[in-house]
Backbone as ProteinMPNN parsed JSONL, in Angstrom:
{"seq_chain_A": "XXXXXXXXXXXXXXXXXXXXXXXXXXXXXXXXXXXXXXXXXXXXXXXXXXXXXXXXXXXXXXXXXXXXXXXXXXXXXXXXXXXXXXXXXXXXXXXXXXXXXXXXXXXXXXXXXXXXXXXXXXXXXXXXXXXXXXXXXXXXXXXXXXXXXXXXXXXXXXXXXXXXXXXXXXXXXXXXXXXXXXXXXXXXXXXXXXXXXXX", "coords_chain_A": {"N_chain_A": [[58.297, 168.906, -8.593], [58.919, 168.088, -5.965], [58.063, 170.358, -4.62], [55.306, 170.231, -4.979], [54.769, 167.879, -3.57], [55.5, 168.673, -0.978], [53.603, 170.69, -0.489], [51.316, 169.15, -0.625], [51.707, 167.483, 1.592], [51.651, 169.379, 3.676], [49.025, 170.252, 3.399], [47.604, 167.915, 4.024], [48.425, 167.614, 6.67], [47.336, 169.937, 7.904], [44.668, 169.447, 7.391], [44.238, 167.151, 8.949], [44.688, 168.267, 11.489], [42.556, 170.098, 11.664], [40.394, 168.346, 11.437], [40.794, 166.799, 13.743], [40.433, 168.744, 15.714], [37.753, 169.406, 15.253], [36.587, 166.94, 15.862], [37.179, 166.787, 18.583], [35.661, 168.927, 19.54], [33.087, 168.042, 18.899], [33.017, 165.755, 20.466], [32.971, 166.851, 23.024], [30.377, 167.763, 23.21], [28.802, 165.587, 23.602], [26.844, 163.239, 25.595], [27.706, 161.71, 28.805], [27.581, 158.853, 28.61], [27.599, 158.502, 25.842], [30.095, 159.583, 25.224], [31.732, 157.745, 26.564], [31.194, 155.45, 25.1], [32.216, 156.156, 22.582], [34.917, 156.421, 23.252], [35.533, 153.798, 24.08], [35.105, 152.41, 21.665], [37.152, 153.524, 20.148], [39.323, 152.463, 21.522], [38.925, 149.701, 21.048], [39.364, 149.661, 18.34], [42.022, 149.925, 18.253], [43.113, 152.427, 18.4], [44.854, 153.807, 20.347], [46.074, 156.103, 21.41], [44.186, 158.098, 20.863], [42.033, 157.013, 22.267], [43.043, 157.118, 24.892], [43.137, 159.896, 25.198], [40.397, 160.521, 25.059], [39.343, 159.092, 27.283], [40.733, 160.378, 29.307], [39.686, 162.936, 29.069], [37.024, 162.43, 29.799], [37.403, 161.685, 32.468], [38.453, 164.046, 33.586], [36.655, 166.144, 32.87], [34.043, 165.176, 33.188], [33.807, 163.379, 35.324], [35.464, 164.018, 37.441], [37.737, 162.508, 38.028], [36.604, 160.231, 39.164], [35.836, 157.567, 38.243], [36.137, 154.448, 37.863], [36.057, 152.423, 35.654], [36.666, 154.017, 33.377], [39.166, 154.979, 34.095], [40.626, 152.617, 34.288], [40.563, 151.746, 31.603], [41.876, 153.864, 30.447], [44.409, 153.475, 31.545], [45.007, 151.018, 30.33], [45.07, 151.846, 27.681], [47.304, 153.502, 27.786], [49.25, 151.588, 28.413], [49.242, 150.081, 26.046], [50.48, 151.833, 24.388], [53.005, 151.722, 25.205], [53.519, 153.417, 27.302], [54.598, 153.164, 30.035], [55.197, 154.222, 32.619], [53.132, 156.08, 33.038], [50.942, 154.334, 32.855], [51.356, 152.636, 35.046], [51.149, 154.487, 37.115], [48.441, 155.294, 36.812], [47.166, 152.843, 37.287], [47.993, 152.196, 39.926], [46.803, 154.317, 41.265], [44.144, 153.675, 40.936], [44.016, 151.271, 42.409], [44.561, 152.204, 45.003], [42.534, 154.074, 45.461], [40.182, 152.684, 45.024], [39.901, 150.159, 46.632], [39.494, 146.611, 46.628], [37.646, 146.637, 44.532], [35.496, 145.712, 41.74], [37.14, 145.783, 39.617], [39.647, 145.181, 40.391], [41.103, 142.774, 39.943], [41.608, 142.894, 37.171], [43.212, 145.169, 37.119], [45.456, 144.318, 38.582], [46.389, 142.285, 36.905], [46.984, 143.811, 34.651], [49.092, 145.396, 35.693], [50.921, 143.325, 36.147], [51.336, 142.579, 33.463], [52.54, 144.899, 32.488], [55.009, 144.948, 33.89], [56.039, 142.532, 33.037], [56.397, 143.055, 30.332], [58.358, 144.943, 30.562], [60.411, 143.363, 31.241], [60.752, 142.79, 33.903], [60.477, 140.336, 35.509], [60.047, 139.011, 37.961], [58.611, 140.834, 39.522], [56.327, 141.067, 37.948], [55.413, 138.406, 38.146], [54.703, 138.378, 40.854], [52.503, 140.157, 40.893], [50.726, 138.748, 39.254], [50.253, 136.513, 40.86], [48.874, 137.747, 42.975], [46.581, 138.539, 41.618], [45.58, 136.06, 40.903], [44.544, 134.928, 43.235], [42.105, 136.101, 43.462], [40.427, 135.158, 41.582], [37.955, 132.98, 40.265], [36.899, 131.85, 38.013], [37.623, 129.375, 35.674], [38.694, 129.651, 33.078], [39.704, 132.214, 33.097], [41.597, 131.881, 35.111], [43.336, 130.15, 33.776], [44.423, 131.873, 31.866], [45.881, 133.611, 33.496], [47.646, 131.77, 34.609], [49.152, 131.038, 32.384], [50.659, 133.322, 32.01], [52.063, 133.337, 34.42], [53.579, 131.008, 34.067], [55.187, 131.8, 31.954], [56.746, 133.815, 33.154], [58.032, 132.241, 35.055], [59.468, 130.427, 33.455], [61.358, 132.056, 32.303], [62.874, 132.959, 34.384], [63.366, 133.817, 37.805], [63.949, 136.087, 40.568], [65.632, 134.646, 43.144], [65.802, 135.309, 45.921], [63.631, 137.002, 46.256], [61.488, 135.338, 45.701], [61.636, 133.564, 47.826], [60.798, 135.249, 49.889], [58.167, 135.744, 49.042], [57.019, 133.2, 49.34], [57.135, 132.897, 52.087], [55.255, 134.79, 52.917], [52.908, 134.062, 51.641], [49.645, 132.654, 51.838], [47.721, 131.302, 50.437], [46.969, 128.113, 49.193], [47.206, 127.064, 46.557], [48.732, 129.055, 45.331], [51.051, 128.862, 46.873], [51.968, 126.393, 46.026], [52.589, 126.98, 43.381], [54.63, 128.843, 43.751], [56.525, 127.232, 45.022], [56.989, 125.469, 42.941], [58.215, 127.201, 41.162], [60.547, 127.676, 42.569], [61.663, 125.148, 42.616], [62.102, 124.785, 39.896], [63.959, 126.784, 39.46], [66.065, 125.837, 41.011], [66.63, 123.472, 39.622], [67.423, 124.551, 37.175], [69.752, 125.843, 37.956], [71.22, 123.733, 38.733], [71.046, 122.729, 41.308], [70.35, 120.682, 44.136], [67.014, 119.933, 45.16], [64.566, 119.494, 47.491], [61.431, 118.967, 47.02], [59.154, 118.035, 48.421], [59.906, 118.405, 51.068], [60.248, 121.172, 51.162], [57.715, 122.055, 50.721], [56.27, 121.752, 53.012]], "CA_chain_A": [[57.597, 167.751, -8.001], [59.109, 168.141, -4.511], [57.22, 171.459, -4.133], [53.929, 169.699, -4.957], [54.72, 166.904, -2.464], [55.517, 169.418, 0.289], [52.287, 171.326, -0.345], [50.349, 168.085, -0.344], [51.949, 167.065, 2.977], [51.142, 170.442, 4.548], [47.553, 170.228, 3.318], [47.156, 166.746, 4.799], [48.688, 167.917, 8.082], [46.336, 170.901, 8.379], [43.369, 168.772, 7.343], [44.17, 166.295, 10.133], [44.547, 169.138, 12.654], [41.187, 170.626, 11.679], [39.509, 167.206, 11.713], [40.969, 166.446, 15.149], [39.805, 169.811, 16.505], [36.302, 169.244, 15.105], [36.215, 165.734, 16.613], [37.238, 167.132, 20.004], [34.5, 169.765, 19.836], [31.906, 167.171, 18.847], [33.1, 164.868, 21.627], [32.593, 167.627, 24.201], [28.926, 167.996, 23.235], [28.11, 164.322, 23.845], [26.558, 162.857, 26.985], [28.754, 160.848, 29.376], [27.505, 157.499, 28.047], [28.03, 158.577, 24.444], [31.546, 159.766, 25.255], [32.351, 156.483, 26.974], [31.041, 154.537, 23.966], [33.186, 156.589, 21.563], [36.252, 156.098, 23.764], [35.683, 152.336, 24.038], [35.244, 152.017, 20.26], [38.514, 153.905, 19.74], [40.216, 151.472, 22.123], [38.74, 148.435, 20.335], [39.933, 149.82, 17.002], [43.471, 150.023, 18.371], [43.519, 153.842, 18.347], [45.081, 153.92, 21.792], [46.357, 157.497, 21.771], [42.895, 158.783, 20.851], [41.254, 156.461, 23.383], [43.576, 157.704, 26.125], [42.699, 161.294, 25.235], [38.962, 160.532, 25.357], [39.123, 158.67, 28.679], [41.261, 161.443, 30.162], [38.692, 164.01, 29.013], [35.887, 161.982, 30.615], [37.797, 161.724, 33.884], [38.658, 165.427, 34.034], [35.519, 167.039, 32.637], [32.736, 164.593, 33.522], [33.753, 162.535, 36.514], [36.407, 164.464, 38.468], [38.589, 161.341, 38.284], [35.893, 159.24, 39.97], [35.223, 156.653, 37.284], [37.097, 153.339, 37.74], [36.218, 151.802, 34.329], [37.354, 154.947, 32.469], [40.566, 155.042, 34.502], [41.234, 151.338, 33.905], [40.76, 151.726, 30.153], [42.933, 154.835, 30.163], [45.669, 152.793, 31.874], [45.253, 150.02, 29.283], [45.461, 152.604, 26.485], [48.685, 153.917, 28.023], [50.069, 150.378, 28.305], [49.339, 149.7, 24.635], [51.387, 152.786, 23.738], [54.279, 151.568, 25.929], [53.673, 154.518, 28.27], [54.522, 152.326, 31.235], [55.174, 155.035, 33.847], [51.774, 156.604, 33.171], [50.026, 153.212, 33.086], [51.56, 152.201, 36.435], [50.575, 155.537, 37.971], [46.974, 155.195, 36.718], [46.757, 151.581, 37.921], [48.176, 152.323, 41.379], [45.779, 155.247, 41.737], [42.901, 152.885, 41.004], [44.112, 150.326, 43.529], [44.504, 152.893, 46.289], [41.26, 154.786, 45.611], [39.054, 151.749, 44.97], [40.33, 148.824, 47.081], [38.494, 145.528, 46.543], [36.627, 146.901, 43.523], [35.317, 144.633, 40.762], [38.18, 145.938, 38.603], [40.956, 144.955, 41.012], [41.813, 141.682, 39.268], [42.099, 143.399, 35.885], [44.302, 146.109, 37.386], [46.625, 143.529, 38.983], [46.891, 141.624, 35.694], [47.601, 144.858, 33.834], [50.397, 145.701, 36.296], [51.777, 142.188, 35.823], [51.685, 142.671, 32.041], [53.477, 146.016, 32.321], [56.342, 144.553, 34.362], [56.493, 141.464, 32.146], [56.868, 143.704, 29.103], [59.598, 145.637, 30.92], [61.346, 142.293, 31.607], [60.868, 142.708, 35.363], [59.652, 139.134, 35.575], [59.704, 138.656, 39.343], [57.54, 141.742, 39.946], [55.148, 140.625, 37.205], [55.007, 137.15, 38.783], [54.056, 138.731, 42.121], [51.178, 140.723, 40.597], [49.86, 137.669, 38.756], [49.853, 135.724, 42.021], [47.847, 138.512, 43.687], [45.357, 138.464, 40.818], [45.104, 134.672, 40.882], [43.776, 134.647, 44.456], [40.812, 136.755, 43.386], [39.718, 134.632, 40.41], [37.374, 131.638, 40.38], [36.613, 131.364, 36.665], [38.737, 128.518, 35.255], [39.31, 130.194, 31.87], [40.476, 133.38, 33.545], [42.756, 131.319, 35.82], [44.26, 129.626, 32.77], [45.131, 133.012, 31.269], [46.871, 134.071, 34.484], [48.666, 130.724, 34.754], [50.048, 131.133, 31.221], [51.588, 134.42, 32.286], [52.937, 132.861, 35.495], [54.506, 130.036, 33.471], [56.153, 132.55, 31.159], [57.688, 134.421, 34.111], [58.784, 131.147, 35.684], [60.395, 129.824, 32.49], [62.427, 133.01, 32.011], [63.729, 133.017, 35.565], [62.934, 134.764, 38.828], [64.95, 136.379, 41.613], [65.442, 133.628, 44.176], [65.577, 135.886, 47.258], [62.279, 137.564, 46.261], [60.565, 134.208, 45.741], [61.663, 133.085, 49.217], [59.947, 136.164, 50.649], [56.78, 135.522, 48.639], [56.565, 131.95, 49.949], [56.976, 133.145, 53.514], [54.056, 135.59, 53.137], [51.74, 133.519, 50.945], [48.779, 131.735, 52.58], [46.914, 130.535, 49.493], [47.595, 126.809, 48.944], [47.567, 126.953, 45.135], [49.842, 129.98, 45.074], [52.256, 128.299, 47.499], [52.435, 125.315, 45.143], [53.197, 127.628, 42.216], [55.907, 129.431, 44.197], [57.452, 126.111, 45.216], [57.344, 124.984, 41.608], [59.188, 128.145, 40.606], [61.814, 127.476, 43.285], [62.205, 123.869, 42.139], [62.607, 125.02, 38.538], [65.16, 127.606, 39.611], [67.117, 124.941, 41.502], [66.963, 122.586, 38.504], [68.142, 125.366, 36.193], [71.079, 126.148, 38.501], [71.894, 122.476, 39.05], [71.067, 122.57, 42.76], [69.371, 119.713, 44.628], [65.838, 120.603, 45.756], [63.602, 118.548, 48.042], [60.129, 119.644, 46.887], [58.254, 117.623, 49.499], [60.341, 119.042, 52.303], [60.043, 122.621, 51.075], [56.279, 122.341, 50.619], [55.633, 121.555, 54.315]], "C_chain_A": [[57.703, 167.777, -6.472], [58.245, 169.234, -3.892], [55.775, 170.99, -3.992], [53.757, 168.74, -3.788], [54.668, 167.607, -1.11], [54.171, 170.065, 0.548], [51.223, 170.31, 0.022], [50.467, 167.63, 1.113], [51.406, 168.092, 3.96], [49.617, 170.439, 4.571], [46.972, 169.078, 4.125], [47.29, 167.024, 6.283], [47.622, 168.852, 8.651], [44.931, 170.3, 8.366], [43.171, 167.895, 8.58], [43.992, 167.114, 11.406], [43.12, 169.659, 12.784], [40.199, 169.526, 12.032], [39.569, 166.82, 13.184], [40.295, 167.47, 16.061], [38.283, 169.694, 16.447], [35.814, 168.046, 15.909], [36.187, 166.014, 18.109], [36.041, 167.972, 20.408], [33.222, 168.94, 19.865], [31.86, 166.261, 20.067], [32.615, 165.59, 22.879], [31.089, 167.838, 24.318], [28.131, 166.727, 23.57], [27.798, 164.124, 25.328], [27.679, 161.949, 27.484], [28.753, 159.461, 28.73], [27.948, 157.47, 26.591], [29.544, 158.738, 24.353], [32.252, 158.452, 25.574], [32.321, 155.487, 25.819], [32.046, 154.868, 22.864], [34.601, 156.204, 21.984], [36.523, 154.599, 23.694], [35.878, 151.853, 22.601], [36.638, 152.368, 19.731], [39.524, 152.897, 20.274], [40.138, 150.143, 21.359], [39.349, 148.473, 18.939], [41.462, 149.934, 17.027], [43.998, 151.444, 18.266], [43.757, 154.296, 19.785], [45.378, 155.355, 22.238], [45.062, 158.297, 21.853], [42.03, 158.313, 22.024], [41.723, 157.044, 24.707], [43.089, 159.143, 26.296], [41.222, 161.4, 25.621], [38.697, 160.164, 26.82], [39.623, 159.734, 29.652], [40.274, 162.609, 30.218], [37.475, 163.672, 29.873], [36.21, 162.13, 32.096], [37.905, 163.151, 34.402], [37.355, 166.231, 33.99], [34.169, 166.494, 33.108], [32.679, 163.916, 34.88], [34.714, 162.935, 37.629], [37.285, 163.306, 38.96], [37.922, 160.312, 39.219], [35.103, 158.309, 39.052], [36.194, 155.49, 37.028], [37.191, 152.708, 36.354], [36.945, 152.702, 33.33], [38.844, 155.003, 32.807], [41.309, 153.757, 34.138], [41.537, 151.317, 32.409], [41.78, 152.777, 29.709], [44.298, 154.194, 30.428], [46.02, 151.75, 30.813], [45.674, 150.69, 27.974], [46.911, 153.055, 26.603], [49.636, 152.733, 27.873], [50.302, 149.999, 26.841], [50.154, 150.684, 23.809], [52.8, 152.702, 24.33], [54.566, 152.751, 26.846], [53.549, 153.914, 29.668], [54.445, 153.126, 32.53], [53.766, 155.557, 34.099], [50.783, 155.498, 33.504], [50.134, 152.697, 34.519], [50.934, 153.205, 37.396], [49.044, 155.453, 37.979], [46.462, 153.956, 37.446], [46.873, 151.661, 39.438], [47.16, 153.274, 42.006], [44.448, 154.526, 41.89], [42.905, 151.95, 42.207], [43.96, 151.015, 44.876], [43.155, 153.569, 46.525], [40.045, 153.861, 45.641], [39.504, 150.34, 45.373], [39.173, 147.831, 47.026], [37.367, 145.822, 45.559], [36.538, 145.718, 42.566], [36.402, 144.673, 39.687], [39.566, 145.554, 39.123], [41.755, 143.865, 40.301], [42.404, 142.154, 37.949], [43.275, 144.355, 36.068], [45.585, 145.348, 37.725], [47.242, 142.819, 37.781], [47.582, 142.639, 34.784], [48.976, 145.23, 34.375], [51.394, 144.57, 36.035], [52.255, 142.247, 34.383], [52.704, 143.777, 31.78], [54.89, 145.579, 32.713], [56.904, 143.397, 33.532], [57.08, 142.061, 30.873], [58.171, 144.461, 29.339], [60.706, 144.661, 31.318], [61.677, 142.302, 33.1], [59.987, 141.539, 35.802], [59.205, 138.784, 36.995], [58.571, 139.542, 39.866], [56.236, 141.367, 39.241], [54.558, 139.361, 37.812], [54.223, 137.433, 40.062], [52.65, 139.288, 41.891], [50.216, 139.655, 40.068], [49.382, 136.774, 39.897], [48.747, 136.428, 42.811], [46.512, 138.43, 42.944], [44.738, 137.079, 40.896], [44.225, 134.339, 42.085], [42.351, 135.179, 44.375], [39.929, 136.198, 42.273], [39.196, 133.22, 40.675], [37.111, 131.017, 39.012], [37.834, 130.625, 36.107], [39.443, 129.054, 34.011], [40.2, 131.391, 32.2], [41.742, 132.918, 34.269], [43.799, 130.803, 34.833], [45.08, 130.737, 32.121], [46.221, 133.535, 32.21], [48.002, 133.054, 34.606], [49.635, 130.699, 33.573], [51.101, 132.218, 31.446], [52.579, 134.021, 33.387], [53.993, 131.903, 34.948], [55.578, 130.736, 32.657], [57.202, 133.196, 32.053], [58.616, 133.363, 34.684], [59.853, 130.597, 34.727], [61.568, 130.744, 32.172], [63.407, 133.104, 33.175], [63.337, 134.138, 36.513], [64.042, 134.983, 39.85], [64.664, 135.497, 42.825], [65.105, 134.232, 45.54], [64.164, 136.47, 47.375], [61.24, 136.457, 46.377], [60.509, 133.614, 47.145], [60.733, 133.935, 50.082], [58.481, 135.973, 50.327], [56.21, 134.269, 49.291], [56.293, 132.141, 51.435], [55.664, 133.872, 53.805], [52.783, 134.929, 52.622], [50.972, 132.506, 51.787], [47.97, 130.832, 51.658], [47.646, 129.257, 49.076], [48.066, 126.682, 47.499], [48.747, 127.849, 44.801], [51.145, 129.483, 45.684], [52.844, 127.185, 46.625], [53.139, 125.898, 43.918], [54.562, 128.219, 42.584], [56.948, 128.331, 44.403], [57.906, 125.521, 43.887], [58.393, 125.894, 40.974], [60.553, 127.967, 41.268], [62.484, 126.167, 42.844], [62.807, 124.037, 40.736], [63.919, 125.79, 38.581], [66.342, 126.736, 40.055], [67.592, 123.998, 40.386], [67.828, 123.323, 37.477], [69.576, 125.635, 36.645], [71.873, 124.89, 38.864], [72.025, 122.219, 40.534], [70.021, 121.542, 43.162], [68.234, 120.437, 45.342], [64.856, 119.54, 46.211], [62.235, 119.207, 48.054], [59.196, 119.295, 48.034], [58.615, 118.293, 50.827], [59.977, 120.524, 52.283], [58.564, 122.97, 51.115], [55.569, 122.187, 51.966], [55.404, 122.896, 55.005]], "O_chain_A": [[56.725, 167.527, -5.769], [57.747, 169.076, -2.778], [55.102, 171.309, -3.012], [52.74, 168.769, -3.095], [53.917, 167.216, -0.217], [53.649, 170.003, 1.661], [50.354, 170.561, 0.856], [49.459, 167.417, 1.787], [50.776, 167.734, 4.955], [48.999, 170.602, 5.623], [45.972, 169.242, 4.825], [46.392, 166.714, 7.065], [47.073, 168.608, 9.726], [44.107, 170.609, 9.227], [42.099, 167.885, 9.185], [43.244, 166.721, 12.3], [42.546, 169.661, 13.873], [39.28, 169.736, 12.824], [38.542, 166.546, 13.805], [39.666, 167.109, 17.055], [37.602, 169.859, 17.46], [34.769, 168.107, 16.557], [35.297, 165.549, 18.822], [35.467, 167.772, 21.478], [32.378, 169.115, 20.744], [30.793, 166.024, 20.633], [31.92, 164.998, 23.705], [30.582, 168.069, 25.415], [26.923, 166.793, 23.795], [28.403, 164.753, 26.196], [28.499, 161.474, 26.699], [29.807, 158.954, 28.346], [28.6, 156.521, 26.156], [30.195, 158.115, 23.515], [33.241, 158.093, 24.935], [33.292, 154.768, 25.582], [32.654, 153.969, 22.282], [35.387, 155.72, 21.17], [37.61, 154.177, 23.297], [36.716, 150.99, 22.343], [37.23, 151.608, 18.965], [40.464, 152.518, 19.575], [41.166, 149.534, 21.061], [39.794, 147.45, 18.417], [42.111, 150.026, 15.985], [45.195, 151.65, 18.064], [42.977, 155.058, 20.357], [44.974, 155.766, 23.326], [44.858, 159.073, 22.786], [41.378, 159.119, 22.687], [40.908, 157.421, 25.549], [42.687, 159.555, 27.385], [40.842, 162.263, 26.412], [37.928, 160.834, 27.509], [39.012, 159.965, 30.695], [40.053, 163.196, 31.277], [36.959, 164.53, 30.59], [35.402, 162.634, 32.876], [37.496, 163.437, 35.528], [37.0, 166.909, 34.954], [33.254, 167.266, 33.395], [31.627, 163.881, 35.517], [34.774, 162.262, 38.658], [37.532, 163.158, 40.157], [38.604, 159.614, 39.969], [33.873, 158.271, 39.083], [36.982, 155.54, 36.084], [38.305, 152.465, 35.889], [37.746, 152.22, 32.528], [39.686, 155.066, 31.911], [42.471, 153.795, 33.732], [42.627, 150.923, 31.994], [42.468, 152.593, 28.704], [45.228, 154.35, 29.636], [47.184, 151.608, 30.439], [46.524, 150.173, 27.248], [47.662, 152.998, 25.629], [50.704, 152.862, 27.274], [51.413, 149.642, 26.45], [50.484, 150.404, 22.656], [53.673, 153.505, 24.0], [55.725, 153.052, 27.132], [52.563, 154.113, 30.377], [53.708, 152.754, 33.443], [53.261, 155.492, 35.22], [49.889, 155.686, 34.33], [49.125, 152.359, 35.138], [50.275, 152.828, 38.364], [48.424, 155.534, 39.04], [45.447, 154.011, 38.139], [45.964, 151.247, 40.157], [46.713, 153.066, 43.134], [43.718, 154.744, 42.858], [41.915, 151.851, 42.932], [43.314, 150.489, 45.782], [42.683, 153.632, 47.66], [39.008, 154.204, 46.209], [39.49, 149.427, 44.547], [38.03, 148.166, 47.335], [36.255, 145.319, 45.723], [37.393, 144.832, 42.576], [36.569, 143.714, 38.933], [40.545, 145.599, 38.379], [42.957, 144.021, 40.084], [43.557, 141.857, 37.636], [44.216, 144.354, 35.275], [46.662, 145.677, 37.228], [48.464, 142.755, 37.65], [48.637, 142.357, 34.216], [49.927, 145.365, 33.605], [52.562, 144.82, 35.739], [53.427, 142.0, 34.1], [53.612, 143.621, 30.964], [55.846, 145.806, 31.972], [58.117, 143.301, 33.346], [58.128, 141.626, 30.396], [58.989, 144.604, 28.43], [61.805, 145.077, 31.687], [62.757, 141.872, 33.506], [58.915, 141.721, 36.379], [58.087, 138.307, 37.19], [57.679, 139.066, 40.568], [55.171, 141.352, 39.858], [53.342, 139.255, 37.976], [53.199, 136.801, 40.321], [51.715, 138.933, 42.608], [49.03, 139.663, 40.399], [48.235, 136.328, 39.899], [47.798, 135.788, 43.262], [45.455, 138.273, 43.555], [43.516, 136.94, 40.95], [43.276, 133.563, 41.972], [41.485, 134.751, 45.138], [38.825, 136.691, 42.041], [39.898, 132.377, 41.234], [37.103, 129.793, 38.874], [38.937, 131.171, 36.068], [40.662, 128.929, 33.896], [41.292, 131.55, 31.655], [42.82, 133.48, 34.074], [44.999, 130.996, 35.03], [46.271, 130.572, 31.857], [47.329, 133.857, 31.782], [49.172, 133.426, 34.695], [50.81, 130.373, 33.743], [52.274, 132.046, 31.114], [53.769, 134.321, 33.305], [55.163, 131.979, 35.324], [56.738, 130.326, 32.663], [58.396, 133.141, 31.76], [59.827, 133.563, 34.784], [60.986, 130.336, 35.129], [62.648, 130.275, 31.812], [64.607, 133.303, 32.982], [63.019, 135.251, 36.094], [64.956, 134.168, 39.978], [63.605, 135.587, 43.446], [64.225, 133.729, 46.24], [63.566, 136.443, 48.45], [60.233, 136.614, 47.066], [59.441, 133.206, 47.601], [59.978, 133.411, 50.902], [57.635, 136.03, 51.219], [55.064, 134.262, 49.742], [55.325, 131.6, 51.97], [55.025, 133.607, 54.823], [51.694, 135.212, 53.121], [51.567, 131.607, 52.38], [47.578, 129.732, 52.045], [48.802, 129.308, 48.655], [49.188, 126.245, 47.242], [49.654, 127.448, 44.073], [52.216, 129.653, 45.101], [54.062, 127.056, 46.504], [54.16, 125.374, 43.472], [55.523, 128.109, 41.823], [58.105, 128.478, 44.01], [59.061, 125.125, 43.731], [59.335, 125.426, 40.335], [61.588, 128.093, 40.614], [63.706, 126.092, 42.716], [63.874, 123.503, 40.435], [64.86, 125.494, 37.844], [67.458, 126.872, 39.553], [68.788, 123.759, 40.225], [68.823, 122.794, 36.982], [70.5, 125.654, 35.832], [73.04, 124.967, 39.25], [72.977, 121.581, 40.984], [68.926, 121.521, 42.6], [68.455, 121.427, 46.04], [64.365, 118.762, 45.394], [61.905, 119.93, 48.994], [58.517, 120.173, 48.565], [57.743, 118.692, 51.599], [59.462, 121.061, 53.264], [58.203, 124.08, 51.507], [54.373, 122.467, 52.055], [54.876, 122.936, 56.116]]}, "name": "protein", "num_of_chains": 1, "seq": "XXXXXXXXXXXXXXXXXXXXXXXXXXXXXXXXXXXXXXXXXXXXXXXXXXXXXXXXXXXXXXXXXXXXXXXXXXXXXXXXXXXXXXXXXXXXXXXXXXXXXXXXXXXXXXXXXXXXXXXXXXXXXXXXXXXXXXXXXXXXXXXXXXXXXXXXXXXXXXXXXXXXXXXXXXXXXXXXXXXXXXXXXXXXXXXXXXXXXXX"}
């Protein structure tokens, strides 16, 4: 019985290898738009490893790494596999190569999500604040604010928050930073004059 099981396992393994090779060959024959559609569908289906492979192929073979949406979705695919180093590298490359692009907010949120998942809450908080300044849609703002609240409730590094307040010009973001400082003071049992600090 064990011999039959082993043979069956080997057959399945080789079948998957052949199928994967055939899929890769078929993928290579598609147009750019068809490839992108296949990659996006793989991402939507939660097949993140396959999606990453497809987006990487598009970037290398079709676009010479000059395709922000493919690079963003590759970074998201990496994030969903917990490949945080790769996802950060892909995201930072996007930010440096395409400053002020239409994808910048999504990249900043993705970076915030990566650091939140790594329990680096203060860094995540900082990225969410950067993203928040670029958003006008109220529903999108609510999503960012939920993430900010989560970081705030877990606790932030006080010295880093002081620096953020000093640099921040946006009124709403300053209020959020002050709220985080007030919460931190409350949590530590320290008196905090919110009105004074907000001047």
